[in-house]
VOGU-3710 file (C-alpha; in Angstrom, 3 decimals, decimal comma):
1> xxxxxxxxxx> -23,562/-24,871/-16,195  -26,645/-22,602/-16,521  -25,632/-19,039/-17,255  -27,318/-17,635/-14,130  -25,436/-20,052/-11,895  -22,196/-19,077/-13,630  -22,854/-15,367/-12,984  -23,704/-15,974/-9,324  -20,631/-18,174/-8,849  -18,477/-15,461/-10,418
11> xxxxxxxxxx> -19,962/-12,908/-8,025  -19,458/-15,182/-5,004  -15,808/-15,752/-5,932  -15,201/-12,019/-6,328  -16,853/-11,195/-2,993  -14,898/-13,991/-1,284  -11,655/-12,429/-2,553  -12,808/-9,004/-1,385  -13,746/-10,449/2,014  -10,213/-11,761/2,499
21> xxxxxxxxxx> -8,730/-8,376/1,609  -11,048/-6,415/3,905  -10,336/-8,872/6,739  -6,595/-8,359/6,230  -7,057/-4,581/6,400  -9,038/-4,928/9,618  -6,405/-7,246/11,117  -3,786/-4,512/10,563  -5,711/-1,681/12,175  -3,008/-1,448/14,876
31> xxxxxxxxxx> 0,006/-1,993/12,564  2,138/1,187/12,392  2,439/2,670/8,902  0,053/0,122/7,355  -1,660/1,127/4,103  -4,944/-0,627/3,249  -5,472/-2,409/-0,048  -8,626/-2,022/-2,104  -10,135/-4,832/-4,175  -10,980/-3,711/-7,713
41> xxxxxxxxxx> -13,857/-5,511/-9,444  -14,622/-4,953/-13,126  -17,651/-5,922/-15,174  -16,916/-8,647/-17,697  -18,264/-9,031/-21,228  -19,957/-12,264/-22,221  -17,817/-15,115/-23,526  -18,790/-14,587/-27,168  -17,901/-10,886/-27,016  -14,542/-11,618/-25,373
51> xxxxxxxxxx> -13,815/-14,145/-28,134  -14,670/-11,552/-30,788  -17,622/-13,502/-32,231  -20,205/-10,867/-31,258  -19,871/-7,091/-31,104  -20,812/-5,364/-27,830  -23,809/-3,066/-27,677  -26,120/-5,021/-30,022  -28,669/-5,613/-27,274  -29,179/-9,310/-28,023
61> xxxxxxxxxx> -28,976/-12,253/-25,668  -25,266/-12,614/-26,458  -24,748/-9,085/-25,157  -25,544/-10,091/-21,577  -22,839/-9,378/-19,020  -20,386/-12,070/-18,080  -20,198/-11,341/-14,366  -17,170/-9,683/-12,796  -13,407/-10,131/-12,893  -10,921/-9,417/-10,115
71> xxxxxxxxxx> -8,360/-6,787/-11,046  -4,986/-6,239/-9,310  -5,363/-4,733/-5,841  -4,546/-1,091/-5,308  -2,813/0,228/-2,195  -4,329/3,372/-0,711  -1,376/5,536/0,298  -3,239/7,876/2,608  -1,398/9,119/5,687  -2,365/7,646/9,046
81> xxxxxxxxxx> -2,727/9,571/12,296  0,400/10,372/14,313  0,880/9,259/17,915  3,511/10,381/20,409  5,236/7,361/21,966  8,067/8,903/23,945  10,448/6,288/22,506  13,363/8,143/20,952  13,967/5,494/18,264  10,373/5,746/17,008
91> xxxxxxxxxx> 10,192/8,001/13,957  7,334/9,474/11,922  7,594/11,149/8,527  5,369/14,218/8,336  5,040/14,223/4,558  3,137/11,781/2,381  5,792/11,124/-0,260  8,756/9,819/1,754  9,557/6,354/3,092  12,204/4,876/5,360
101> xxxxxxxxxx> 14,603/2,557/3,508  15,428/-0,910/4,854  17,892/-3,583/3,796  16,760/-7,223/3,613  19,393/-9,474/2,126  20,389/-7,953/-1,206  17,219/-5,910/-1,709  15,960/-2,584/-0,419  12,457/-2,180/0,968  10,451/0,943/1,800
111> xxxxxxxxxx> 8,163/1,491/4,768  6,297/4,244/6,571  6,611/2,395/9,898  9,394/3,934/11,974  9,200/1,686/15,059  12,927/0,970/15,101  15,205/-0,387/17,833  18,911/-0,978/18,336  19,777/-4,651/18,752  22,489/-6,024/21,050
121> xxxxxxxxxx> 25,184/-5,396/18,438  24,144/-1,767/17,872  22,361/-2,257/14,541  19,177/-0,262/14,018  16,472/-2,651/12,842  12,718/-2,708/12,360  10,360/-5,111/14,118  11,044/-7,773/11,486  14,823/-7,602/11,867  15,496/-5,697/8,629
131> xxxxxxxxxx> 18,359/-3,206/8,880  17,608/0,511/8,668  19,753/2,303/6,100  21,460/5,639/6,564  21,652/8,410/3,988  25,072/7,126/2,878  23,568/3,783/1,884  25,070/1,890/4,828  23,117/0,368/7,727  22,740/2,549/10,816
141> xxxxxxxxxx> 25,238/1,214/13,374  26,295/2,455/16,810  28,447/1,184/19,661  25,866/-0,253/22,109  28,229/0,403/25,044  28,284/4,176/24,540  25,541/6,819/24,820  23,982/8,318/21,710  21,663/11,212/20,911  18,702/11,390/18,558
151> xxxxxxxxxx> 18,337/14,756/16,863  16,039/16,515/14,423  15,308/15,191/10,925  16,209/11,614/11,853  19,807/12,109/12,959  21,628/9,785/15,359  24,856/11,121/16,852  27,449/9,211/18,848  30,987/10,312/19,753  30,808/13,219/17,306
161> xxxxxxxxxx> 29,701/11,037/14,364  26,239/11,749/12,914  24,181/9,349/10,821  20,942/10,264/9,063  18,063/7,930/8,301  17,681/7,431/4,552  14,403/8,795/3,216  13,358/7,496/-0,192  10,869/9,278/-2,431  9,431/7,133/-5,232
171> xxxxxxxxxx> 8,817/9,086/-8,404  5,438/7,340/-8,648  3,591/5,461/-5,909  2,523/3,006/-8,592  6,162/1,862/-8,653  5,712/0,232/-5,224  4,768/-3,419/-4,808  3,285/-4,497/-1,476  5,343/-7,390/-0,090  3,243/-7,836/3,030
181> xxxxxxxxxx> 2,445/-5,915/6,184  3,772/-2,369/5,951  6,657/-3,084/3,548  6,949/-2,171/-0,123  9,411/-3,192/-2,813  10,404/-0,391/-5,203  10,019/-1,448/-8,844  11,977/1,558/-10,104  14,709/3,869/-8,861  13,652/6,339/-6,197
191> xxxxxxxxxx> 14,982/9,751/-5,189  16,304/10,776/-1,778  14,726/13,513/0,299  16,977/16,582/-0,026  18,643/18,215/2,965  16,323/20,739/4,577  13,250/18,805/3,429  13,434/15,888/5,854  10,346/16,221/8,023  11,137/13,388/10,438
201> xxxxxxxxxx> 9,945/13,577/14,042  11,478/11,340/16,719  9,352/9,934/19,541  6,225/9,453/17,430  4,771/6,912/15,006  2,421/7,021/12,040  -0,499/4,737/12,813  -2,343/2,446/10,435  -4,335/4,262/7,748  -7,203/1,758/8,151
211> xxxxxxxxxx> -10,488/3,248/9,380  -11,928/0,693/11,844  -15,517/1,891/11,473  -15,430/2,201/7,683  -13,700/-1,158/7,288  -16,214/-2,904/9,575  -19,045/-1,497/7,449  -17,272/-2,713/4,301  -16,846/-6,145/5,896  -20,579/-6,381/6,636
221> xxxxxxxxxx> -21,472/-5,197/3,119  -19,110/-7,715/1,505  -20,389/-10,571/3,672  -23,980/-9,832/2,677  -23,054/-9,594/-1,012  -21,287/-12,970/-0,787  -24,272/-14,564/0,979  -26,664/-13,116/-1,630  -24,670/-14,695/-4,473  -24,554/-18,058/-2,681
231> xxxxxxxxxx> -28,306/-17,895/-2,102  -28,853/-17,161/-5,801  -26,868/-20,297/-6,671  -29,079/-22,337/-4,332  -32,260/-20,838/-5,787  -31,220/-21,500/-9,374  -30,145/-25,033/-8,502  -33,532/-25,650/-6,896  -35,391/-24,269/-9,929  -33,258/-26,337/-12,289
241> xxxxxxxxxx> -33,846/-29,475/-10,225  -37,588/-28,850/-10,199  -37,590/-28,312/-13,990  -35,659/-31,526/-14,620  -38,026/-33,413/-12,326  -41,052/-32,192/-14,276  -39,460/-33,121/-17,576  -38,680/-36,628/-16,367  -42,215/-37,107/-15,013  -43,637/-35,989/-18,319
//
């Protein structure tokens, strides 16, 4: 494959990957607690330099760039806007370091989305059916036949018994792995928010951190970059075909 075609194909593949990621961000613009992912592209050395046969920086033809590589995506943990919903089992955390803790099977997951409900058996769950954990490590559970009260700092009280929503604080946001939507899997132990530092507000939700306008502009930019790389492949293929035709005629 001619080197120019290889570079353009590498660029088209990278922009295609970025296009998928930007589209996913845009699709989640209304998802509570969603954190957008950013595609990281990195310049690549030529093949001979990567193999150690040529040293970088010599300025020769073997020092030409090798296109781009796609690096692991990075989640942007910026805080979304807050919206009052009037639903007492909607919760928003008014600090950027804490997460609600959910139980799915035998694993714990973290989320900033506090759109919880009580199911018919009195279990507090999220929209995906994962159980919401209390500060004691047990799922939040009430008697659905009796009234309950929602208090400050994420407290649910029924018949004199109070349960608090568990708030996890990862020691490093890099310890979180995105498992889809607005859920994250902790890759290391996390701390719990101490008493008196639980800034949870009932009746409101943190909205998606995706900027619709900025993401639409990024989508247009990425689409044009992808189309430019595809057009370069077509141009180089046409030039190569013309060159081969001349050689054969000669």
